[in-house]
C-alpha positions in Angstrom: -100.6 -149.1 4.6 -101.2 -145.6 3.1 -98.8 -143.0 4.5 -100.0 -139.4 4.7 -97.4 -136.7 5.3 -98.6 -133.3 6.4 -96.9 -130.0 5.6 -97.4 -126.3 6.3 -100.4 -125.2 8.4 -101.9 -128.7 8.3 -98.8 -130.0 10.1 -99.2 -127.3 12.7 -102.9 -127.9 13.2 -102.7 -131.7 13.4 -101.6 -133.8 16.3 -99.0 -135.6 14.4 -97.0 -134.9 11.1 -97.5 -138.4 9.6 -100.6 -140.7 9.6 -100.8 -144.3 8.4 -104.1 -145.8 7.4 -105.1 -149.2 6.1 -105.7 -149.0 2.3 -108.9 -147.3 1.3 -110.5 -146.7 -2.0 -109.5 -143.1 -2.9 -108.2 -139.7 -1.8 -111.6 -138.6 -0.6 -111.7 -141.6 1.8 -108.3 -140.6 3.3 -109.5 -137.0 3.7 -112.6 -138.3 5.6 -110.3 -140.3 7.9 -108.1 -137.2 8.5 -111.1 -135.2 9.4 -112.2 -137.8 12.0 -108.7 -137.9 13.5 -107.9 -134.2 13.6 -109.3 -130.9 14.7 -109.8 -129.9 11.1 -113.0 -130.5 9.2 -113.4 -132.2 5.8 -114.0 -128.8 4.2 -110.5 -127.7 5.4 -108.8 -130.9 4.1 -110.5 -130.5 0.7 -108.6 -127.1 0.3 -105.3 -128.8 0.5 -102.7 -129.3 -2.2 -102.4 -133.0 -2.4 -99.8 -135.2 -4.1 -100.0 -139.0 -4.5 -96.6 -140.5 -4.9 -95.2 -137.2 -6.1 -98.0 -136.4 -8.6 -100.5 -133.7 -8.0 -104.1 -135.0 -7.8 -105.2 -132.4 -10.3 -103.1 -134.3 -12.9 -104.8 -137.6 -11.8 -108.5 -138.0 -10.9 -108.7 -135.4 -8.1 -110.4 -136.8 -5.0 -111.4 -139.9 -6.9 -107.8 -140.9 -7.4 -107.6 -144.6 -6.6 -105.1 -145.6 -3.9 -103.3 -148.9 -3.1 -101.1 -150.3 -0.4 -97.8 -148.4 -0.2 -99.0 -145.1 -1.6 -97.7 -141.9 0.0 -99.9 -138.8 0.1 -98.3 -135.4 0.7 -100.8 -132.9 2.0 -99.8 -129.2 1.9 -101.7 -126.2 3.0 -102.7 -123.8 0.2 -100.5 -120.8 -0.3 -101.6 -117.7 1.6 -100.2 -114.4 2.6 -100.2 -110.8 1.6 
């Protein structure tokens, strides 16, 4: 299973704080699954700050980062404020 933990506004806007999915190919596939299971669209999920096993996806292969069974994604809402 792939575990997805939500933080910030994503946690508030989603029905649950943690999702578990069968293994899929990459981060983009997980975001598509989240869009189907939540009130947020894919465009919203793609704005997230995402970590795979504690490493930011911008240090990996972004949305094409390959995933495997047991991986943990942390999904944070982008910083905002004024």
